[in-house]
PDB file of N, CA, C and O in Angstrom:
ATOM      1  N   MET A   1       0.851  -1.396  -0.043  1.00  0.00           N
ATOM      2  CA  MET A   1      -0.342  -0.678  -0.514  1.00  0.00           C
ATOM      3  C   MET A   1       0.801   1.259  -0.091  1.00  0.00           C
ATOM      4  O   MET A   1       1.645   1.407   0.793  1.00  0.00           O
ATOM      5  N   ASP A   2       0.361   2.221  -1.016  1.00  0.00           N
ATOM      6  CA  ASP A   2       1.332   3.500  -1.128  1.00  0.00           C
ATOM      7  C   ASP A   2       1.237   4.440   0.248  1.00  0.00           C
ATOM      8  O   ASP A   2       0.284   4.516   1.024  1.00  0.00           O
ATOM      9  N   LYS A   3       2.423   5.082   0.307  1.00  0.00           N
ATOM     10  CA  LYS A   3       1.872   6.189   1.614  1.00  0.00           C
ATOM     11  C   LYS A   3       0.989   6.978   1.063  1.00  0.00           C
ATOM     12  O   LYS A   3       0.154   7.352   1.888  1.00  0.00           O
ATOM     13  N   ASP A   4       0.778   7.511  -0.318  1.00  0.00           N
ATOM     14  CA  ASP A   4      -0.210   8.595  -0.566  1.00  0.00           C
ATOM     15  C   ASP A   4      -1.621   8.434  -0.244  1.00  0.00           C
ATOM     16  O   ASP A   4      -2.403   9.285   0.180  1.00  0.00           O
ATOM     17  N   ARG A   5      -1.923   6.589  -0.650  1.00  0.00           N
ATOM     18  CA  ARG A   5      -3.478   6.063  -0.257  1.00  0.00           C
ATOM     19  C   ARG A   5      -3.704   6.344   1.459  1.00  0.00           C
ATOM     20  O   ARG A   5      -4.891   6.564   1.702  1.00  0.00           O
ATOM     21  N   ILE A   6      -2.712   6.383   2.821  1.00  0.00           N
ATOM     22  CA  ILE A   6      -2.973   6.028   3.863  1.00  0.00           C
ATOM     23  C   ILE A   6      -2.770   7.845   3.919  1.00  0.00           C
ATOM     24  O   ILE A   6      -3.941   8.167   4.119  1.00  0.00           O
ATOM     25  N   LYS A   7      -2.099   8.966   3.868  1.00  0.00           N
ATOM     26  CA  LYS A   7      -1.720   9.960   4.011  1.00  0.00           C
ATOM     27  C   LYS A   7      -3.251  10.414   3.410  1.00  0.00           C
ATOM     28  O   LYS A   7      -3.895  11.178   4.129  1.00  0.00           O
ATOM     29  N   GLY A   8      -4.071   9.823   1.675  1.00  0.00           N
ATOM     30  CA  GLY A   8      -5.257  10.717   1.449  1.00  0.00           C
ATOM     31  C   GLY A   8      -6.500  10.256   2.654  1.00  0.00           C
ATOM     32  O   GLY A   8      -7.462  10.884   3.096  1.00  0.00           O
ATOM     33  N   ALA A   9      -6.156   9.345   2.838  1.00  0.00           N
ATOM     34  CA  ALA A   9      -7.497   8.727   3.816  1.00  0.00           C
ATOM     35  C   ALA A   9      -7.328   9.089   5.234  1.00  0.00           C
ATOM     36  O   ALA A   9      -8.236   8.706   5.972  1.00  0.00           O
ATOM     37  N   ALA A  10      -6.369   9.738   5.769  1.00  0.00           N
ATOM     38  CA  ALA A  10      -6.308  10.316   7.031  1.00  0.00           C
ATOM     39  C   ALA A  10      -6.740  12.168   6.553  1.00  0.00           C
ATOM     40  O   ALA A  10      -7.374  12.922   7.290  1.00  0.00           O
ATOM     41  N   GLN A  11      -6.225  12.515   5.252  1.00  0.00           N
ATOM     42  CA  GLN A  11      -6.813  13.642   5.024  1.00  0.00           C
ATOM     43  C   GLN A  11      -8.195  13.897   4.761  1.00  0.00           C
ATOM     44  O   GLN A  11      -8.732  14.894   5.245  1.00  0.00           O
ATOM     45  N   LYS A  12      -8.998  12.863   3.835  1.00  0.00           N
ATOM     46  CA  LYS A  12     -10.458  13.351   4.333  1.00  0.00           C
ATOM     47  C   LYS A  12     -11.100  13.194   5.025  1.00  0.00           C
ATOM     48  O   LYS A  12     -12.173  13.792   4.956  1.00  0.00           O
ATOM     49  N   ILE A  13     -10.715  11.853   6.652  1.00  0.00           N
ATOM     50  CA  ILE A  13     -11.108  11.761   7.434  1.00  0.00           C
ATOM     51  C   ILE A  13     -11.331  13.372   8.575  1.00  0.00           C
ATOM     52  O   ILE A  13     -12.172  13.592   9.446  1.00  0.00           O
ATOM     53  N   LYS A  14     -10.082  14.308   8.020  1.00  0.00           N
ATOM     54  CA  LYS A  14      -9.490  15.371   8.404  1.00  0.00           C
ATOM     55  C   LYS A  14     -10.390  16.553   8.589  1.00  0.00           C
ATOM     56  O   LYS A  14     -10.643  17.307   9.529  1.00  0.00           O
ATOM     57  N   GLY A  15     -10.812  16.427   7.243  1.00  0.00           N
ATOM     58  CA  GLY A  15     -11.615  17.286   6.567  1.00  0.00           C
ATOM     59  C   GLY A  15     -13.229  16.908   7.025  1.00  0.00           C
ATOM     60  O   GLY A  15     -14.062  17.674   7.511  1.00  0.00           O
ATOM     61  N   GLY A  16     -13.356  15.579   6.723  1.00  0.00           N
ATOM     62  CA  GLY A  16     -14.878  15.539   7.501  1.00  0.00           C
ATOM     63  C   GLY A  16     -14.621  16.206   8.944  1.00  0.00           C
ATOM     64  O   GLY A  16     -15.396  17.108   9.260  1.00  0.00           O
ATOM     65  N   ILE A  17     -13.926  15.960   9.562  1.00  0.00           N
ATOM     66  CA  ILE A  17     -13.442  16.685  11.283  1.00  0.00           C
ATOM     67  C   ILE A  17     -14.443  17.963  10.805  1.00  0.00           C
ATOM     68  O   ILE A  17     -15.645  18.098  11.035  1.00  0.00           O
ATOM     69  N   LYS A  18     -13.708  18.677  10.207  1.00  0.00           N
ATOM     70  CA  LYS A  18     -13.144  20.133  10.089  1.00  0.00           C
ATOM     71  C   LYS A  18     -14.203  20.706   9.573  1.00  0.00           C
ATOM     72  O   LYS A  18     -14.402  21.896   9.816  1.00  0.00           O
ATOM     73  N   GLU A  19     -15.291  19.809   8.575  1.00  0.00           N
ATOM     74  CA  GLU A  19     -16.543  20.021   7.911  1.00  0.00           C
ATOM     75  C   GLU A  19     -17.693  20.196   8.893  1.00  0.00           C
ATOM     76  O   GLU A  19     -18.368  21.225   8.861  1.00  0.00           O
ATOM     77  N   ALA A  20     -18.007  18.929  10.024  1.00  0.00           N
ATOM     78  CA  ALA A  20     -18.708  18.963  10.689  1.00  0.00           C
ATOM     79  C   ALA A  20     -18.691  19.827  11.762  1.00  0.00           C
ATOM     80  O   ALA A  20     -19.707  20.013  12.432  1.00  0.00           O
ATOM     81  N   VAL A  21     -17.493  20.453  12.028  1.00  0.00           N
ATOM     82  CA  VAL A  21     -17.098  21.119  13.188  1.00  0.00           C
ATOM     83  C   VAL A  21     -17.590  22.236  12.459  1.00  0.00           C
ATOM     84  O   VAL A  21     -18.441  22.696  13.220  1.00  0.00           O
ATOM     85  N   GLY A  22     -17.567  22.933  11.463  1.00  0.00           N
ATOM     86  CA  GLY A  22     -17.545  24.239  10.434  1.00  0.00           C
ATOM     87  C   GLY A  22     -19.187  24.289  10.878  1.00  0.00           C
ATOM     88  O   GLY A  22     -19.773  25.287  11.297  1.00  0.00           O
ATOM     89  N   LYS A  23     -19.706  23.078  10.691  1.00  0.00           N
ATOM     90  CA  LYS A  23     -21.563  23.455  10.247  1.00  0.00           C
ATOM     91  C   LYS A  23     -22.219  23.352  11.659  1.00  0.00           C
ATOM     92  O   LYS A  23     -23.400  23.619  11.880  1.00  0.00           O
ATOM     93  N   MET A  24     -21.548  23.043  12.346  1.00  0.00           N
ATOM     94  CA  MET A  24     -22.130  23.079  13.665  1.00  0.00           C
ATOM     95  C   MET A  24     -21.637  24.460  14.760  1.00  0.00           C
ATOM     96  O   MET A  24     -21.800  24.613  15.971  1.00  0.00           O
ATOM     97  N   THR A  25     -20.981  25.327  13.714  1.00  0.00           N
ATOM     98  CA  THR A  25     -21.172  26.333  14.924  1.00  0.00           C
ATOM     99  C   THR A  25     -21.118  27.873  13.916  1.00  0.00           C
ATOM    100  O   THR A  25     -21.017  29.075  14.162  1.00  0.00           O
ATOM    101  N   GLY A  26     -21.303  26.677  12.200  1.00  0.00           N
ATOM    102  CA  GLY A  26     -21.915  27.680  11.395  1.00  0.00           C
ATOM    103  C   GLY A  26     -20.800  28.886  11.262  1.00  0.00           C
ATOM    104  O   GLY A  26     -21.190  30.054  11.274  1.00  0.00           O
ATOM    105  N   ASN A  27     -18.972  28.475  11.097  1.00  0.00           N
ATOM    106  CA  ASN A  27     -17.914  28.830  10.749  1.00  0.00           C
ATOM    107  C   ASN A  27     -18.123  28.532   8.726  1.00  0.00           C
ATOM    108  O   ASN A  27     -17.739  27.470   8.236  1.00  0.00           O
ATOM    109  N   ARG A  28     -18.560  29.295   8.127  1.00  0.00           N
ATOM    110  CA  ARG A  28     -18.562  28.697   6.674  1.00  0.00           C
ATOM    111  C   ARG A  28     -17.309  28.690   6.241  1.00  0.00           C
ATOM    112  O   ARG A  28     -17.203  27.748   5.454  1.00  0.00           O
ATOM    113  N   LYS A  29     -15.862  29.511   6.402  1.00  0.00           N
ATOM    114  CA  LYS A  29     -14.747  28.966   5.921  1.00  0.00           C
ATOM    115  C   LYS A  29     -14.013  27.949   6.538  1.00  0.00           C
ATOM    116  O   LYS A  29     -12.996  27.465   6.043  1.00  0.00           O
ATOM    117  N   LEU A  30     -14.628  27.525   7.885  1.00  0.00           N
ATOM    118  CA  LEU A  30     -13.970  25.887   8.337  1.00  0.00           C
ATOM    119  C   LEU A  30     -14.449  24.955   7.612  1.00  0.00           C
ATOM    120  O   LEU A  30     -13.807  23.979   7.223  1.00  0.00           O
ATOM    121  N   GLU A  31     -15.543  25.174   7.390  1.00  0.00           N
ATOM    122  CA  GLU A  31     -16.566  23.918   6.669  1.00  0.00           C
ATOM    123  C   GLU A  31     -16.264  23.883   5.242  1.00  0.00           C
ATOM    124  O   GLU A  31     -16.591  22.898   4.580  1.00  0.00           O
ATOM    125  N   ALA A  32     -15.610  24.972   4.665  1.00  0.00           N
ATOM    126  CA  ALA A  32     -15.281  25.006   2.739  1.00  0.00           C
ATOM    127  C   ALA A  32     -13.779  24.688   3.369  1.00  0.00           C
ATOM    128  O   ALA A  32     -13.397  23.820   2.585  1.00  0.00           O
ATOM    129  N   ASP A  33     -12.912  24.840   4.135  1.00  0.00           N
ATOM    130  CA  ASP A  33     -11.718  24.129   4.182  1.00  0.00           C
ATOM    131  C   ASP A  33     -11.999  22.354   4.702  1.00  0.00           C
ATOM    132  O   ASP A  33     -11.564  21.476   3.957  1.00  0.00           O
ATOM    133  N   GLY A  34     -12.604  22.034   5.761  1.00  0.00           N
ATOM    134  CA  GLY A  34     -12.919  20.479   5.320  1.00  0.00           C
ATOM    135  C   GLY A  34     -13.437  20.116   3.719  1.00  0.00           C
ATOM    136  O   GLY A  34     -12.919  19.211   3.066  1.00  0.00           O
ATOM    137  N   LYS A  35     -14.286  20.776   3.326  1.00  0.00           N
ATOM    138  CA  LYS A  35     -14.614  19.793   2.008  1.00  0.00           C
ATOM    139  C   LYS A  35     -13.801  20.232   1.282  1.00  0.00           C
ATOM    140  O   LYS A  35     -14.035  19.580   0.265  1.00  0.00           O
ATOM    141  N   ILE A  36     -12.560  21.220   0.922  1.00  0.00           N
ATOM    142  CA  ILE A  36     -11.229  21.104   0.520  1.00  0.00           C
ATOM    143  C   ILE A  36     -10.169  20.045   0.792  1.00  0.00           C
ATOM    144  O   ILE A  36      -9.414  19.522  -0.028  1.00  0.00           O
ATOM    145  N   ASP A  37     -10.260  19.831   2.098  1.00  0.00           N
ATOM    146  CA  ASP A  37      -9.495  18.788   2.780  1.00  0.00           C
ATOM    147  C   ASP A  37      -9.952  17.154   2.182  1.00  0.00           C
ATOM    148  O   ASP A  37      -9.146  16.293   1.831  1.00  0.00           O
ATOM    149  N   LYS A  38     -11.111  17.054   2.183  1.00  0.00           N
ATOM    150  CA  LYS A  38     -11.796  15.903   1.824  1.00  0.00           C
ATOM    151  C   LYS A  38     -11.687  15.531   0.199  1.00  0.00           C
ATOM    152  O   LYS A  38     -11.642  14.313   0.025  1.00  0.00           O
ATOM    153  N   ALA A  39     -11.651  16.075  -0.641  1.00  0.00           N
ATOM    154  CA  ALA A  39     -11.292  16.340  -2.287  1.00  0.00           C
ATOM    155  C   ALA A  39      -9.883  16.053  -2.688  1.00  0.00           C
ATOM    156  O   ALA A  39      -9.345  15.344  -3.537  1.00  0.00           O
ATOM    157  N   ALA A  40      -9.436  16.989  -1.624  1.00  0.00           N
ATOM    158  CA  ALA A  40      -7.883  16.764  -1.679  1.00  0.00           C
ATOM    159  C   ALA A  40      -7.621  15.477  -1.166  1.00  0.00           C
ATOM    160  O   ALA A  40      -7.180  14.845  -2.126  1.00  0.00           O
ATOM    161  N   GLY A  41      -7.652  14.756  -0.193  1.00  0.00           N
ATOM    162  CA  GLY A  41      -7.777  13.865   0.274  1.00  0.00           C
ATOM    163  C   GLY A  41      -7.979  12.693  -0.682  1.00  0.00           C
ATOM    164  O   GLY A  41      -7.107  11.859  -0.924  1.00  0.00           O
ATOM    165  N   SER A  42      -9.200  12.702  -1.202  1.00  0.00           N
ATOM    166  CA  SER A  42      -9.999  11.742  -2.739  1.00  0.00           C
ATOM    167  C   SER A  42      -8.800  12.030  -3.544  1.00  0.00           C
ATOM    168  O   SER A  42      -8.422  11.075  -4.223  1.00  0.00           O
ATOM    169  N   VAL A  43      -8.325  12.773  -3.608  1.00  0.00           N
ATOM    170  CA  VAL A  43      -7.161  12.998  -5.232  1.00  0.00           C
ATOM    171  C   VAL A  43      -5.757  12.410  -4.979  1.00  0.00           C
ATOM    172  O   VAL A  43      -5.051  11.894  -5.845  1.00  0.00           O
ATOM    173  N   ARG A  44      -5.428  12.568  -3.591  1.00  0.00           N
ATOM    174  CA  ARG A  44      -4.471  12.039  -3.007  1.00  0.00           C
ATOM    175  C   ARG A  44      -4.613  10.244  -2.936  1.00  0.00           C
ATOM    176  O   ARG A  44      -3.573   9.585  -2.899  1.00  0.00           O
ATOM    177  N   GLN A  45      -5.694   9.689  -2.926  1.00  0.00           N
ATOM    178  CA  GLN A  45      -6.071   8.166  -2.368  1.00  0.00           C
ATOM    179  C   GLN A  45      -6.258   7.649  -3.928  1.00  0.00           C
ATOM    180  O   GLN A  45      -6.267   6.449  -4.203  1.00  0.00           O
ATOM    181  N   VAL A  46      -6.382   8.513  -4.746  1.00  0.00           N
ATOM    182  CA  VAL A  46      -6.318   7.955  -6.373  1.00  0.00           C
ATOM    183  C   VAL A  46      -4.694   7.459  -6.586  1.00  0.00           C
ATOM    184  O   VAL A  46      -4.221   6.346  -6.812  1.00  0.00           O
ATOM    185  N   VAL A  47      -3.932   9.075  -6.375  1.00  0.00           N
ATOM    186  CA  VAL A  47      -2.592   8.900  -6.694  1.00  0.00           C
ATOM    187  C   VAL A  47      -1.610   7.596  -6.327  1.00  0.00           C
ATOM    188  O   VAL A  47      -0.612   7.117  -6.867  1.00  0.00           O
ATOM    189  N   GLY A  48      -2.405   7.256  -5.123  1.00  0.00           N
ATOM    190  CA  GLY A  48      -1.560   6.485  -3.871  1.00  0.00           C
ATOM    191  C   GLY A  48      -1.990   4.854  -5.139  1.00  0.00           C
ATOM    192  O   GLY A  48      -1.249   3.908  -5.408  1.00  0.00           O
ATOM    193  N   GLU A  49      -3.157   5.078  -5.539  1.00  0.00           N
ATOM    194  CA  GLU A  49      -3.782   3.570  -5.841  1.00  0.00           C
ATOM    195  C   GLU A  49      -3.170   3.345  -7.259  1.00  0.00           C
ATOM    196  O   GLU A  49      -2.575   2.317  -7.583  1.00  0.00           O
ATOM    197  N   ALA A  50      -3.382   4.411  -8.060  1.00  0.00           N
ATOM    198  CA  ALA A  50      -2.558   4.185  -9.297  1.00  0.00           C
ATOM    199  C   ALA A  50      -1.061   4.095  -9.248  1.00  0.00           C
ATOM    200  O   ALA A  50      -0.408   3.957 -10.283  1.00  0.00           O
ATOM    201  N   LYS A  51      -0.419   4.183  -7.873  1.00  0.00           N
ATOM    202  CA  LYS A  51       1.033   4.091  -8.143  1.00  0.00           C
ATOM    203  C   LYS A  51       1.199   2.950  -7.592  1.00  0.00           C
ATOM    204  O   LYS A  51       2.349   2.512  -7.600  1.00  0.00           O
ATOM    205  N   ASP A  52       0.077   2.094  -6.926  1.00  0.00           N
ATOM    206  CA  ASP A  52       0.154   0.785  -6.284  1.00  0.00           C
ATOM    207  C   ASP A  52      -0.034  -0.014  -7.927  1.00  0.00           C
ATOM    208  O   ASP A  52       0.812  -0.736  -8.455  1.00  0.00           O
ATOM    209  N   VAL A  53      -0.996   0.258  -8.336  1.00  0.00           N
ATOM    210  CA  VAL A  53      -1.187  -0.500 -10.022  1.00  0.00           C
ATOM    211  C   VAL A  53      -0.020  -0.629 -10.605  1.00  0.00           C
ATOM    212  O   VAL A  53       0.596  -1.675 -10.807  1.00  0.00           O
ATOM    213  N   VAL A  54       0.368   0.769 -10.954  1.00  0.00           N
ATOM    214  CA  VAL A  54       1.989   0.410 -11.664  1.00  0.00           C
ATOM    215  C   VAL A  54       3.347  -0.273 -10.758  1.00  0.00           C
ATOM    216  O   VAL A  54       4.409  -0.573 -11.303  1.00  0.00           O
ATOM    217  N   ARG A  55       3.198  -0.365  -9.960  1.00  0.00           N
ATOM    218  CA  ARG A  55       3.998  -1.077  -9.072  1.00  0.00           C
ATOM    219  C   ARG A  55       3.587  -2.635  -9.281  1.00  0.00           C
ATOM    220  O   ARG A  55       4.487  -3.474  -9.232  1.00  0.00           O
ATOM    221  N   ASP A  56       2.275  -3.029  -9.509  1.00  0.00           N
ATOM    222  CA  ASP A  56       2.234  -4.571  -9.349  1.00  0.00           C
ATOM    223  C   ASP A  56       2.084  -4.372 -10.767  1.00  0.00           C
ATOM    224  O   ASP A  56       1.906  -5.576 -10.951  1.00  0.00           O
ATOM    225  N   VAL A  57       2.013  -3.955 -11.779  1.00  0.00           N
ATOM    226  CA  VAL A  57       2.398  -4.082 -12.958  1.00  0.00           C
ATOM    227  C   VAL A  57       3.892  -4.388 -13.784  1.00  0.00           C
ATOM    228  O   VAL A  57       4.219  -5.220 -14.630  1.00  0.00           O
ATOM    229  N   VAL A  58       4.595  -3.300 -13.102  1.00  0.00           N
ATOM    230  CA  VAL A  58       6.022  -3.703 -12.834  1.00  0.00           C
ATOM    231  C   VAL A  58       6.344  -4.929 -12.446  1.00  0.00           C
ATOM    232  O   VAL A  58       7.070  -5.698 -13.076  1.00  0.00           O
ATOM    233  N   LYS A  59       5.791  -5.152 -11.356  1.00  0.00           N
ATOM    234  CA  LYS A  59       6.376  -6.254 -11.008  1.00  0.00           C
ATOM    235  C   LYS A  59       6.322  -7.643 -11.406  1.00  0.00           C
ATOM    236  O   LYS A  59       7.252  -8.450 -11.436  1.00  0.00           O
ATOM    237  N   ASP A  60       5.022  -7.824 -11.728  1.00  0.00           N
ATOM    238  CA  ASP A  60       4.556  -9.033 -12.651  1.00  0.00           C
ATOM    239  C   ASP A  60       5.510  -9.298 -14.141  1.00  0.00           C
ATOM    240  O   ASP A  60       6.043 -10.353 -14.484  1.00  0.00           O
ATOM    241  N   ASN A  61       5.517  -7.876 -14.918  1.00  0.00           N
ATOM    242  CA  ASN A  61       6.519  -8.238 -15.823  1.00  0.00           C
ATOM    243  C   ASN A  61       7.812  -8.092 -15.703  1.00  0.00           C
ATOM    244  O   ASN A  61       8.516  -8.043 -16.712  1.00  0.00           O
ATOM    245  N   ALA A  62       8.320  -8.002 -14.482  1.00  0.00           N
ATOM    246  CA  ALA A  62       9.836  -8.345 -14.647  1.00  0.00           C
ATOM    247  C   ALA A  62      10.004  -9.641 -14.032  1.00  0.00           C
ATOM    248  O   ALA A  62      11.130  -9.986 -13.674  1.00  0.00           O
ATOM    249  N   LYS A  63       8.675 -10.646 -13.817  1.00  0.00           N
ATOM    250  CA  LYS A  63       9.031 -12.028 -13.378  1.00  0.00           C
ATOM    251  C   LYS A  63       9.384 -12.603 -14.901  1.00  0.00           C
ATOM    252  O   LYS A  63       9.747 -13.769 -15.052  1.00  0.00           O
TER     253      LYS A  63
END
């Protein structure tokens, strides 16, 4: 598992917390920051998944 997948998942969780706290407190900036963090985390996870796929393909072709 690639580090980007782990960091992406953590960033999505952090974003969800920020978004929820922003909603509860009426802080629109915090809520928006949370949404941005969640989106960035999703992108980072996809990058990590792509790296894993490439690594597996290279590994299989090396055999």
